[in-house]
C-alpha positions in Angstrom: 44.8 42.7 -0.3 44.7 38.8 -0.8 41.0 39.2 0.6 40.4 41.3 -2.1 41.9 39.0 -4.5 39.9 36.2 -3.6 36.3 37.6 -3.8 36.8 38.8 -6.9 38.1 35.3 -8.2 35.4 33.6 -6.1 32.5 36.6 -7.2 33.8 35.6 -10.8 33.4 32.1 -10.5 30.1 32.0 -9.3 29.1 34.1 -11.4 30.1 31.9 -14.4 28.9 29.0 -12.9 25.4 30.9 -12.6 26.0 32.2 -15.9 26.0 28.7 -17.2 23.8 26.3 -15.2 20.9 28.8 -16.4 21.5 29.5 -20.3 18.5 28.5 -21.1 16.6 28.6 -18.2 18.0 25.1 -18.0 17.4 23.3 -14.7 20.3 22.4 -13.7 20.2 20.8 -10.1 18.0 17.2 -9.8 14.7 18.1 -7.8 15.4 18.1 -3.9 14.2 13.9 -3.0 12.2 16.1 -0.2 9.8 17.7 -2.7 6.2 15.2 -2.4 3.5 15.6 -4.5 1.3 17.7 -3.0 2.3 21.8 -3.4 0.6 24.4 -0.8 -1.3 27.2 -2.5 -1.6 30.5 -1.1 -4.4 32.1 0.0 -4.2 36.4 -0.4 -6.1 38.6 1.0 -6.4 42.6 1.6 -7.7 44.0 4.9 -8.5 47.3 4.2 -8.2 50.1 7.8 -8.5 53.3 8.7 -5.0 55.4 9.6 -4.8 59.1 10.3 -1.1 60.6 9.7 0.9 63.1 11.3 -1.0 65.5 9.5 -4.6 64.7 11.2 -5.4 63.2 7.3 -7.2 59.8 7.9 -6.5 57.3 4.8 -7.8 53.7 3.8 -4.8 51.6 3.8 -4.2 47.6 2.8 -2.1 45.2 4.8 -1.7 42.1 2.8 -1.5 38.6 3.6 1.0 37.0 3.3 3.0 40.3 3.7 5.7 40.0 6.9 9.2 38.6 5.2 8.0 37.7 2.3 5.2 38.7 0.0 3.0 36.4 -1.9 5.0 36.8 -5.4 8.2 35.9 -3.7 6.9 33.0 -2.1 5.8 31.8 -4.9 8.9 32.4 -7.1 11.1 30.3 -4.3 8.7 27.6 -4.3 8.2 27.3 -7.8 12.0 27.5 -8.7 12.6 24.9 -6.0 10.4 22.2 -7.2 11.5 23.1 -11.1 15.5 22.4 -9.7 16.7 25.8 -10.6 19.8 27.4 -9.8 20.3 29.2 -7.1 17.7 28.4 -5.6 18.3 24.6 -6.0 21.6 24.8 -4.3 20.5 27.1 -1.7 17.4 25.0 -0.7 19.7 21.9 -0.4 21.6 24.0 2.1 18.2 25.6 4.2 17.3 22.0 4.2 20.5 20.9 6.2 19.8 23.8 9.3 19.4 22.5 12.2 16.2 24.3 12.6 14.7 23.1 9.3 15.3 19.2 9.6 12.8 16.9 10.3 13.4 16.7 13.9 14.3 19.4 15.0 15.3 20.3 19.3 12.4 22.6 20.6 13.2 24.2 23.8 9.8 25.0 25.2 9.3 23.7 28.1 5.7 22.3 28.6 5.6 21.3 32.4 8.3 25.2 33.3 5.7 27.2 34.5 8.2 30.2 33.8 7.2 29.5 30.0 3.5 30.1 30.5 4.0 32.5 32.8 6.8 34.5 32.2 8.7 36.2 35.1 11.3 39.0 35.3 15.0 39.5 35.0 15.4 38.8 39.1 16.1 35.5 41.2 13.2 32.9 40.9 13.9 29.3 41.9 16.9 28.1 40.4 17.2 30.3 37.4 19.0 34.0 38.5 17.1 35.7 35.5 14.2 33.7 34.6 13.0 35.7 31.5 16.5 35.5 30.2 16.8 31.5 30.5 13.2 31.6 28.8 14.1 34.3 26.3 16.9 32.4 24.2 15.5 29.9 24.3 12.2 31.1 22.7 14.1 33.1 20.3 15.5 29.5 18.9 12.1 28.3 18.3 10.9 30.7 16.9 13.4 30.5 14.0 12.7 26.6 14.0 9.2 27.3 13.1 9.8 29.7 10.7 12.5 27.5 9.3 10.0 24.6 9.3 6.8 26.5 7.6 9.3 27.4 4.7 10.6 23.5 4.5 6.9 22.9 4.4 5.6 25.7 2.0 8.6 24.3 -0.5 8.2 20.0 -0.4 4.5 20.0 1.0 6.1 17.6 3.0 3.4 17.5 6.1 5.7 16.5 8.8 7.4 19.7 8.4 4.0 21.8 9.0 2.9 19.4 12.4 6.5 20.8 13.6 5.2 24.0 12.7 1.8 24.2 14.1 2.1 21.6 16.9 4.8 24.6 17.9 3.0 27.4 17.7 0.1 26.0 19.4 2.5 25.4 22.6 3.5 28.8 22.2 -0.4 29.6 22.0 -0.2 29.1 26.3 1.3 31.5 27.3 -0.6 33.7 29.7 1.1 36.3 31.0 4.8 37.9 31.4 5.5 41.0 33.5 6.9 44.3 32.5 10.6 43.8 32.2 12.8 44.5 29.3 13.7 41.1 27.2 13.8 42.2 23.4 13.6 38.2 22.8 9.9 38.1 23.4 9.9 40.7 20.4 12.1 38.5 18.0 9.8 35.6 19.4 6.5 37.9 18.2 8.3 38.3 14.6 9.4 34.7 13.8 5.4 33.2 15.1 4.0 36.1 12.8 6.1 35.4 10.0 5.4 31.8 10.4 1.7 31.9 10.8 1.1 34.4 7.7 2.4 31.2 5.5 0.6 28.4 7.1 -2.9 30.5 7.9 -3.0 31.0 3.8 -1.9 27.5 3.0 -3.9 24.6 3.6 -3.0 21.3 4.6 -3.9 17.8 3.9 -4.6 16.9 7.1 -7.4 18.4 8.9 -5.9 19.1 12.4 -3.2 21.0 10.9 -4.8 23.3 9.2 -5.0 26.8 10.7 -8.3 27.9 12.5 -9.7 31.2 14.2 -8.8 30.4 17.2 -5.3 29.9 16.3 -5.2 33.5 15.3 -7.6 34.4 18.5 -4.3 32.5 20.8 -1.5 34.0 19.1 -3.0 37.4 19.1 -3.7 37.5 23.0 -0.2 36.1 22.7 1.4 39.0 21.2 -0.2 41.1 23.2 1.0 39.6 26.7 4.2 39.7 25.0 4.5 43.1 24.6 4.8 43.7 28.3 8.9 42.7 27.6 9.7 45.5 24.9 8.9 48.7 23.3 9.8 50.1 19.7 11.4 53.8 20.7 14.2 53.3 23.5 16.4 50.1 23.6 20.2 50.0 22.5 20.6 49.9 18.7 20.7 46.6 17.3 18.2 46.0 20.2 16.1 48.7 18.7 15.5 46.4 15.7 14.9 43.4 17.6 11.7 45.6 19.4 10.5 47.0 15.9 10.7 43.6 14.1 8.3 42.6 17.2 6.2 45.4 17.3 5.6 45.1 13.0 4.9 41.4 12.6 1.8 42.2 15.8 0.6 45.0 13.8 0.7 43.3 10.7 -0.8 39.9 11.7 -3.8 41.4 13.6 -4.3 44.4 11.0 -2.9 46.9 13.4 -2.3 49.9 10.8 -1.7 52.7 13.3 0.9 50.3 15.1 2.1 49.0 11.9 2.8 52.8 11.0 4.5 53.9 13.7 6.7 50.6 13.5 7.6 51.7 10.2 8.8 55.3 11.4 10.8 53.4 14.2 13.1 51.3 11.7 13.9 54.8 9.2 14.2 57.8 12.0 12.5 56.7 15.8 11.6 60.0 16.7 10.8 59.1 20.2 13.7 58.2 20.6 17.5 59.5 21.3 18.3 61.6 18.2 21.7 60.2 17.9 23.5 58.0 20.6 21.6 55.1 21.6 19.0 54.8 18.4 19.1 52.4 16.6 17.0 53.7 13.5 18.7 53.8 9.7 18.8 57.1 10.1 21.3 56.9 13.2 22.9 53.4 13.1 23.6 54.3 9.6 24.3 57.9 10.3 25.9 60.5 8.7 28.2 62.0 10.6 28.2 66.0 10.3 30.9 66.1 13.4 33.4 64.7 15.6 31.7 64.0 18.4 34.7 63.8 20.9 35.7 67.5 20.7 32.8 69.0 19.0 34.2 70.2 15.8 32.5 70.2 12.8 33.2 68.1 9.4 33.7 70.2 6.2 31.6 68.9 3.9 33.7 67.1 2.0 34.7 64.8 4.8 31.4 63.9 5.7 30.9 60.4 5.5 28.4 57.5 6.6 29.3 55.5 9.1 27.6 52.3 11.0 27.8 53.5 14.7 27.8 49.7 16.4 31.1 49.1 14.5 33.0 51.2 17.7 31.5 48.0 19.8 32.3 44.8 17.8 31.8 43.2 14.6 29.2 40.7 15.6 26.4 43.2 16.9 27.4 45.6 13.9 26.3 42.6 11.4 23.3 42.3 13.4 22.1 46.4 12.5 22.3 44.9 9.0 20.5 41.7 9.5 18.2 44.2 11.6 17.7 46.8 9.4 17.7 45.1 6.0 14.5 42.1 7.2 12.4 45.6 8.5 13.0 47.0 5.3 12.3 44.4 3.7 8.9 43.7 5.9 7.6 47.4 4.7 8.7 46.3 0.9 6.9 44.2 0.7 3.9 46.0 2.0 4.4 47.8 -0.6 4.4 50.5 1.9 6.6 53.9 1.0 7.9 56.8 3.3 8.5 60.2 3.3 12.2 60.4 2.0 13.2 63.4 4.9 10.9 62.3 7.9 10.4 58.2 7.3 6.8 58.1 7.7 4.3 56.2 6.2 3.5 58.6 2.8 1.5 58.5 -0.2 3.1 61.5 -1.6 4.6 61.3 -5.4 8.2 62.1 -3.7 7.5 58.9 -1.3 10.4 56.3 -1.7 11.1 52.5 -1.0 12.4 52.4 2.5 15.7 51.1 1.0 15.5 54.1 -0.5 15.5 56.3 2.2 17.6 59.3 2.6 19.4 58.6 -0.7 20.4 55.0 0.2 21.4 55.4 4.1 21.1 51.3 4.9 23.3 50.7 1.3 25.3 53.1 2.6 26.6 52.0 6.0 26.2 48.2 5.1 29.1 49.4 2.1 31.2 50.9 4.4 30.9 47.9 6.7 32.3 45.6 4.0 34.7 47.6 2.4 36.5 47.7 6.3 36.0 44.1 6.8 37.5 43.0 3.2 40.8 44.9 4.3 40.3 48.9 3.2 41.1 51.5 5.0 37.7 53.8 6.1 37.8 57.4 7.8 36.4 56.9 11.4 34.7 59.9 12.9 34.6 59.5 16.7 30.8 58.9 17.1 28.6 59.2 20.2 27.1 55.8 21.5 25.2 56.9 24.4 27.5 54.5 26.6 30.5 57.2 25.5 32.4 57.8 22.7 33.4 55.3 20.5 36.8 56.5 19.3 37.5 53.6 16.9 36.4 50.8 15.1 37.0 47.5 17.5 39.2 45.7 14.7 38.3 42.2 16.5 37.7 39.8 14.3 38.1 42.0 11.3 37.3 39.8 7.9 33.8 38.6 9.2 30.9 38.1 6.3 27.2 37.2 8.3 24.9 36.1 5.7 22.5 39.5 5.9 23.1 40.7 2.7 20.6 38.8 0.4 18.2 41.1 1.4 20.0 44.2 -0.1 21.5 41.9 -2.9 18.2 41.0 -4.8 16.8 44.5 -4.2 19.3 46.6 -6.0 20.1 43.5 -9.1 16.6 42.5 -10.0 14.3 45.5 -8.7 16.3 48.9 -9.1 18.2 47.0 -11.9 21.5 48.7 -11.4 24.8 47.8 -12.7 26.2 45.9 -9.8 29.5 46.0 -11.0 29.6 50.0 -10.8 31.4 51.2 -7.2 28.3 52.2 -5.6 27.6 48.6 -5.6 30.5 46.3 -5.9 31.1 45.7 -2.5 27.9 44.5 -1.7 28.2 41.9 -5.1 31.6 41.1 -4.1 31.1 40.1 -0.8 27.5 38.6 -1.0 28.2 36.7 -4.6 31.4 34.9 -2.7 29.1 33.3 -0.1 26.6 32.2 -2.5 24.2 30.4 -1.0 23.4 32.7 1.7 23.8 31.5 5.0 21.1 31.3 7.7 20.6 32.5 10.9 18.4 31.9 14.6 17.9 36.2 14.6 16.3 37.1 11.1 15.3 35.1 8.3 18.6 35.6 6.1 18.9 32.4 3.3 18.7 35.5 1.2 19.6 33.2 -1.9 17.0 30.5 -1.3 14.1 33.6 0.1 14.6 36.9 -2.0 16.4 35.7 -5.2 13.8 37.4 -7.7 12.1 35.3 -10.6 14.2 37.5 -13.1 17.3 35.6 -12.0 15.8 33.0 -14.9 
């Protein structure tokens, strides 16, 4: 209860601060000294592709650029509001700029003289590394996050130092030549980070010609994405790891204008019908699972006792938060493309009853997220024993209860600004309290996060 009181107080206080600071659309914060006179402008485009759906019907579908994680409108809103010093973007940018991955002298882990960064080995002993793909994977995951954050810093500030950091790092990764088929989802994460960054870099011009995106950059990165795809797939990996794999597939598909592959990644986000039905499946449907029976006893639950629970909470709190981060990132990318899905099958759909991925299965992603928030803030929730494919989770793992990770901004901004719901309604209040208590939302090296900076809509003015 103390947590609830504290969150309620902080939520109210934050709301007052934001309200007062935005009266009359007034810029309360000073414009960041990091902002330069050069303002990057987006070059937007749409590529029309051919797509055959599951019923054998052919469609022409558009892929929008930029459109991985953030679309052009979201990018332009973020840039404009930060450069004007408006809140809540101003404080959010200040926090973002102080992240070690976003500073002007970030550490890069790519080892240009180490061949295992060029020819990526499988998970067996090689030389001094008991697991070379693990050694490389941990490092490239961090580099991917650094590249993305340097790209965001460039786009907001116009400072070529950030663009140089991002471009030079990407061009190091363009040197990758081979990868042994072996499982390591970190290379899928790297693929997503590189694709999301490249979307912005090739859509903007630099005052320095050598830092401009070229066709060679596109060709090299396309080749690298194909090489890295040997290390992951988007149907068979366990719970939150599934989502990293789908992120890689989705980023690669959009960057290369491969609509069939993109459609496959969309369905793998919502249902993943090619994967296990239940158990280890990390899709929205199965990770944010509607419990209709006790998997330990086989006993069916009465309709009145059926509920949604986030399955990986039976494992631990950190990986459960990863499910929220991964599925929110995927839903956000699908939404940025303007893609809708069948409300039941989760496949790409243009039918009149098609829904946004956030609204799939009656807002299932929100329901699972709300379930976790309620538990983490101290409420009693019903847990039904659930199959994880590695045994039955008979209870929630209570270790580190009370932890709130920075993965709520995507959902909060969608429902508040796009759905325009009453965020104090009981259905949305847990999300509202948890998110507003931590504004500006923090960052991550696994997901875009930083929701206050990246995803606050222009209507917040």
